[in-house]
N, CA, C and O of each residue as an XYZ file, in Angstrom:
292
protein
N       3.795    -16.922      3.627
C       3.404    -16.147      2.458
C       2.291    -16.807      1.641
O       1.478    -16.110      1.034
N       2.247    -18.136      1.620
C       1.203    -18.788      0.823
C      -0.184    -18.587      1.416
O      -1.188    -18.700      0.713
N      -0.238    -18.295      2.689
C      -1.531    -18.120      3.346
C      -2.100    -16.714      3.119
O      -3.297    -16.502      3.314
N      -1.275    -15.764      2.715
C      -1.724    -14.379      2.559
C      -2.888    -14.222      1.577
O      -3.839    -13.508      1.896
N      -2.861    -14.851      0.400
C      -4.016    -14.706     -0.497
C      -5.318    -15.227      0.117
O      -6.382    -14.647     -0.099
N      -5.235    -16.311      0.873
C      -6.448    -16.844      1.514
C      -6.948    -15.892      2.591
O      -8.153    -15.676      2.724
N      -6.033    -15.328      3.352
C      -6.427    -14.360      4.377
C      -7.057    -13.119      3.748
O      -8.062    -12.609      4.242
N      -6.468    -12.642      2.667
C      -7.015    -11.475      1.959
C      -8.432    -11.760      1.485
O      -9.334    -10.945      1.682
N      -8.629    -12.917      0.861
C      -9.953    -13.252      0.346
C     -10.972    -13.409      1.473
O     -12.124    -13.002      1.329
N     -10.554    -13.996      2.590
C     -11.458    -14.133      3.734
C     -11.823    -12.756      4.287
O     -12.967    -12.525      4.677
N     -10.866    -11.856      4.320
C     -11.118    -10.498      4.808
C     -12.075     -9.756      3.874
O     -12.952     -9.027      4.338
N     -11.913     -9.938      2.561
C     -12.723     -9.209      1.587
C     -14.116     -9.796      1.396
O     -15.011     -9.107      0.907
N     -14.312    -11.041      1.769
C     -15.567    -11.745      1.489
C     -16.813    -10.991      1.951
O     -17.785    -10.950      1.196
N     -16.846    -10.396      3.138
C     -18.057     -9.679      3.546
C     -18.422     -8.497      2.637
O     -19.573     -8.063      2.634
N     -17.469     -7.977      1.873
C     -17.729     -6.829      1.007
C     -18.087     -7.218     -0.420
O     -18.337     -6.347     -1.253
N     -18.115     -8.503     -0.710
C     -18.546     -8.915     -2.045
C     -20.055     -8.734     -2.143
O     -20.750     -8.662     -1.129
N     -20.537     -8.664     -3.337
C     -21.959     -8.421     -3.552
C     -22.183     -6.953     -3.853
O     -21.246     -6.154     -3.864
N     -23.428     -6.612     -4.094
C     -23.795     -5.222     -4.419
C     -22.947     -4.687     -5.572
O     -22.548     -3.522     -5.579
N     -22.681     -5.560     -6.542
C     -21.917     -5.136     -7.709
C     -20.415     -5.235     -7.567
O     -19.685     -4.897     -8.498
N     -19.935     -5.694     -6.415
C     -18.491     -5.825     -6.200
C     -18.123     -7.303     -6.201
O     -18.588     -8.074     -5.362
N     -17.295     -7.679     -7.139
C     -16.836     -9.069     -7.201
C     -15.537     -9.216     -6.411
O     -14.895     -8.230     -6.050
N     -15.172    -10.452     -6.156
C     -13.901    -10.710     -5.478
C     -12.743    -10.160     -6.300
O     -11.791     -9.609     -5.746
N     -12.823    -10.307     -7.615
C     -11.757     -9.789     -8.486
C     -11.654     -8.266     -8.381
O     -10.554     -7.716     -8.347
N     -12.805     -7.588     -8.329
C     -12.792     -6.122     -8.178
C     -12.117     -5.713     -6.874
O     -11.313     -4.781     -6.841
N     -12.454     -6.420     -5.806
C     -11.882     -6.088     -4.502
C     -10.390     -6.407     -4.446
O      -9.620     -5.668     -3.833
N      -9.983     -7.497     -5.080
C      -8.545     -7.813     -5.135
C      -7.794     -6.707     -5.859
O      -6.706     -6.310     -5.441
N      -8.374     -6.215     -6.939
C      -7.750     -5.124     -7.701
C      -7.639     -3.867     -6.827
O      -6.624     -3.171     -6.853
N      -8.686     -3.590     -6.061
C      -8.662     -2.430     -5.168
C      -7.567     -2.575     -4.117
O      -6.898     -1.598     -3.781
N      -7.381     -3.781     -3.599
C      -6.317     -4.019     -2.614
C      -4.954     -3.744     -3.242
O      -4.092     -3.115     -2.628
N      -4.772     -4.217     -4.461
C      -3.493     -4.009     -5.150
C      -3.212     -2.517     -5.353
O      -2.099     -2.049     -5.115
N      -4.222     -1.787     -5.790
C      -4.046     -0.343     -5.991
C      -3.795      0.377     -4.670
O      -2.944      1.263     -4.593
N      -4.529      0.000     -3.642
C      -4.347      0.630     -2.332
C      -2.946      0.372     -1.797
O      -2.336      1.253     -1.191
N      -2.438     -0.832     -2.021
C      -1.082     -1.165     -1.570
C      -0.066     -0.224     -2.217
O       0.816      0.311     -1.546
N      -0.200     -0.033     -3.512
C       0.747      0.837     -4.213
C       0.598      2.296     -3.778
O       1.595      2.988     -3.575
N      -0.631      2.758     -3.638
C      -0.850      4.149     -3.244
C      -0.396      4.431     -1.821
O      -0.065      5.570     -1.493
N      -0.377      3.421     -0.982
C       0.067      3.638      0.395
C       1.524      4.097      0.444
O       1.933      4.761      1.397
N       2.307      3.747     -0.575
C       3.698      4.207     -0.633
C       3.757      5.730     -0.736
O       4.648      6.358     -0.165
N       2.812      6.322     -1.463
C       2.778      7.787     -1.559
C       2.466      8.416     -0.209
O       3.053      9.433      0.162
N       1.549      7.814      0.513
C       1.206      8.324      1.838
C       2.376      8.260      2.797
O       2.612      9.194      3.564
N       3.113      7.150      2.753
C       4.280      7.026      3.636
C       5.357      8.034      3.262
O       5.988      8.624      4.139
N       5.569      8.232      1.968
C       6.585      9.199      1.539
C       6.199     10.613      1.973
O       7.048     11.373      2.439
N       4.935     10.962      1.823
C       4.476     12.294      2.232
C       4.533     12.458      3.746
O       4.750     13.563      4.244
N       4.340     11.371      4.473
C       4.351     11.436      5.937
C       5.709     11.867      6.470
O       5.781     12.533      7.503
N       6.777     11.503      5.790
C       8.100     11.928      6.259
C       8.189     13.443      6.308
O       8.758     13.998      7.248
N       7.641     14.113      5.319
C       7.665     15.571      5.325
C       6.819     16.174      6.427
O       7.170     17.212      6.988
N       5.703     15.526      6.742
C       4.832     16.039      7.810
C       5.389     15.725      9.192
O       5.275     16.540     10.108
N       5.986     14.554      9.347
C       6.509     14.162     10.654
C       7.778     14.911     11.026
O       8.020     15.209     12.196
N       8.583     15.209     10.015
C       9.869     15.862     10.257
C       9.968     17.117      9.387
O      10.822     17.182      8.502
N       9.108     18.117      9.624
C       9.068     19.273      8.720
C      10.346     20.103      8.712
O      10.659     20.734      7.703
N      11.081     20.116      9.802
C      12.295     20.931      9.828
C      13.540     20.112      9.523
O      14.635     20.659      9.397
N      13.373     18.819      9.407
C      14.527     17.959      9.130
C      14.901     18.065      7.660
O      14.047     18.108      6.774
N      16.156     18.104      7.444
C      16.650     18.057      6.076
C      17.902     17.208      6.091
O      18.559     17.052      7.119
N      18.204     16.685      4.978
C      19.400     15.872      4.902
C      19.139     14.561      4.196
O      18.019     14.241      3.796
N      20.203     13.831      4.062
C      20.162     12.600      3.284
C      19.265     11.545      3.909
O      18.583     10.818      3.187
N      19.248     11.443      5.235
C      18.460     10.380      5.876
C      16.972     10.543      5.586
O      16.299      9.572      5.238
N      16.454     11.756      5.725
C      15.037     12.006      5.468
C      14.720     11.818      3.995
O      13.709     11.208      3.647
N      15.567     12.330      3.142
C      15.364     12.193      1.707
C      15.427     10.734      1.292
O      14.613     10.287      0.484
N      16.373      9.991      1.827
C      16.502      8.573      1.493
C      15.287      7.781      1.948
O      14.819      6.899      1.227
N      14.773      8.083      3.126
C      13.604      7.359      3.634
C      12.391      7.611      2.745
O      11.662      6.676      2.414
N      12.172      8.846      2.361
C      11.051      9.163      1.477
C      11.244      8.513      0.111
O      10.285      8.018     -0.481
N      12.459      8.510     -0.385
C      12.738      7.892     -1.681
C      12.497      6.389     -1.641
O      11.981      5.816     -2.600
N      12.868      5.749     -0.532
C      12.605      4.305     -0.408
C      11.109      4.020     -0.474
O      10.689      3.041     -1.090
N      10.313      4.863      0.151
C       8.859      4.684      0.094
C       8.350      4.830     -1.338
O       7.495      4.062     -1.780
N       8.869      5.805     -2.050
C       8.434      6.002     -3.432
C       8.852      4.839     -4.325
O       8.131      4.485     -5.257
N       9.995      4.252     -4.051
C      10.424      3.096     -4.840
C       9.492      1.905     -4.650
O       9.433      1.021     -5.504
N       8.762      1.877     -3.531
C       7.806      0.797     -3.306
C       6.664      0.829     -4.313
O       5.956     -0.167     -4.467
N       6.470      1.950     -5.000
C       5.458      2.011     -6.050
C       5.743      0.990     -7.145
O       4.827      0.532     -7.829
N       6.998      0.641     -7.305
C       7.392     -0.308     -8.346
C       7.235     -1.759     -7.915
O       7.284     -2.664     -8.748
N       7.049     -1.983     -6.620
C       6.938     -3.346     -6.100
C       5.531     -3.889     -6.287
O       4.549     -3.148     -6.235
N       5.452     -5.175     -6.504
C       4.155     -5.836     -6.521
C       3.719     -6.086     -5.087
O       4.553     -6.370     -4.227
N       2.423     -5.984     -4.819
C       1.941     -6.279     -3.472
C       2.269     -7.721     -3.091
O       2.378     -8.578     -3.968
N       2.427     -7.998     -1.813
C       2.790     -9.352     -1.401
C       1.634    -10.341     -1.511
O       1.809    -11.528     -1.236
N       0.468     -9.870     -1.905
C      -0.697    -10.755     -1.991
C      -0.936    -11.220     -3.396
O      -1.878    -11.973     -3.644
């Protein structure tokens, strides 16, 4: 886990410049991480359109609860 911030920064480094700072890109990563939970929750409805029941609802709800989590980076 301690290596994740260094890996993130190394990955983002080529996109710095042209008005984008490392801090700006880190913020974008954090926002993208949180928004990805919405995509996963919506995907359950698209992947299993005829499914209904507690399992599907619980899986989508777990994804939405990830909005409250801090990114691991």
